C-alpha positions in Angstrom: 13.8 -173.5 149.1 16.0 -176.0 146.9 15.6 -175.8 143.2 14.5 -179.2 141.6 15.6 -179.0 138.2 18.6 -177.0 137.3 21.1 -176.5 134.3 23.7 -175.3 136.3 26.3 -177.7 137.9 27.7 -175.7 140.4 26.3 -172.6 142.3 28.9 -170.1 144.0 27.8 -168.4 147.1 29.8 -165.0 146.9 29.8 -161.8 148.9 28.6 -159.2 146.6 30.2 -156.7 149.1 33.9 -157.9 148.2 35.4 -156.4 145.2 37.7 -159.7 144.6 34.7 -161.8 145.0 32.8 -159.8 142.4 35.9 -159.6 139.9 36.4 -163.4 140.2 32.9 -164.3 139.8 32.4 -162.2 136.8 35.5 -163.6 135.4 33.8 -167.1 135.5 30.9 -166.2 134.2 32.1 -164.6 131.2 34.0 -168.0 130.4 30.9 -169.9 131.4 29.7 -170.5 127.9 27.8 -173.5 128.9 26.0 -172.1 131.6 27.3 -174.5 134.1 28.0 -172.1 136.8 25.1 -170.3 139.0 25.9 -167.8 141.4 24.2 -166.2 144.6 25.2 -163.1 146.5 25.1 -163.9 150.3 24.9 -160.0 151.0 21.9 -159.6 149.1 18.7 -159.0 151.2 16.8 -162.5 151.6 19.8 -164.5 151.2 19.2 -167.7 153.8 22.2 -169.7 154.2 20.1 -172.0 156.0 18.5 -173.5 152.5 22.2 -174.8 152.2 22.6 -176.4 155.5 24.8 -173.7 156.5 25.3 -170.4 158.6 25.5 -166.9 157.5 28.6 -166.9 159.6 30.0 -169.9 157.5 29.3 -168.6 154.1 30.5 -165.3 155.0 33.9 -166.5 156.2 35.2 -168.8 152.8 34.0 -169.3 149.4 31.2 -172.1 149.2 29.9 -173.8 145.9 26.8 -176.1 146.0 26.1 -178.8 143.6 22.7 -179.8 142.4 22.5 -182.7 144.8 23.1 -180.5 147.7 26.8 -181.3 148.1 28.8 -178.3 149.4 32.5 -177.5 148.6 34.6 -174.7 150.5 37.8 -172.8 149.9 40.2 -173.7 147.2 38.1 -176.6 146.4 35.2 -174.5 145.1 37.7 -172.6 142.8 38.8 -175.8 141.6 35.7 -177.3 140.6 34.4 -173.6 139.2 37.4 -173.5 137.1 37.0 -177.3 135.8 33.6 -176.3 134.8 34.5 -173.6 132.7 37.5 -175.6 130.9 40.3 -173.8 132.8 41.0 -176.8 135.3 44.5 -176.8 134.2 44.9 -173.3 135.8 44.2 -174.4 139.3 45.6 -178.0 139.1 48.7 -177.3 141.0 46.8 -176.2 143.9 45.4 -180.0 144.3 49.2 -181.3 144.4 50.7 -182.7 147.6 52.5 -179.9 149.5 51.0 -177.1 147.3 47.5 -178.0 148.4 48.5 -177.3 151.9 50.3 -174.0 151.1 47.3 -172.8 149.1 44.4 -173.7 151.2 46.4 -171.8 154.2 47.0 -168.9 151.8 43.3 -168.6 150.7 42.2 -168.8 154.6 44.4 -165.9 155.5 43.1 -164.1 152.3 39.4 -164.7 153.2 40.0 -163.2 156.5 41.5 -160.2 155.2 39.9 -159.7 151.6 38.3 -156.4 152.9 41.6 -154.8 154.1 43.4 -155.9 151.2 40.6 -154.6 148.5 41.0 -151.2 150.5 44.7 -151.1 149.6 43.7 -151.5 145.8 41.1 -148.9 146.5 38.3 -151.2 145.4 36.5 -151.9 148.6 32.6 -151.0 148.6 32.4 -151.9 152.2 31.6 -149.4 154.8 33.7 -148.7 158.2 36.3 -151.4 156.8 33.8 -154.3 157.1 31.5 -156.3 154.6 30.1 -158.5 157.3 33.1 -160.9 157.0 32.6 -163.8 159.7 35.2 -165.5 160.8 33.5 -169.3 161.0 35.0 -172.0 159.5 33.5 -175.1 158.2 
């Protein structure tokens, strides 16, 4: 069920089984003094991607952000929007420059597919059997 009234300006759909995702979301939330970000764990029992017009495979594959009006943003664009809202847009601004945008988008796609394995290299994986239900779906 979609919320009708909200104070948040962007909801981050994140994988609570991914150590990198959890750290990034916690870092952003600490900087969100104005309460502009909301978060929802896609690995939580009862999470329903269909509420946002998405599939579970889509949301497991890459980061998604939802605006209060229902618009969806994905991949690095999600981070750009979130960082802008917490006053740190300058940190990710170069990722929107021609050339760098393509490179960061490709790097992110690779990272998203391999985040479980990479997390394991750093000893931070909470996943069982090397899998955190990461889908290969793209939007």
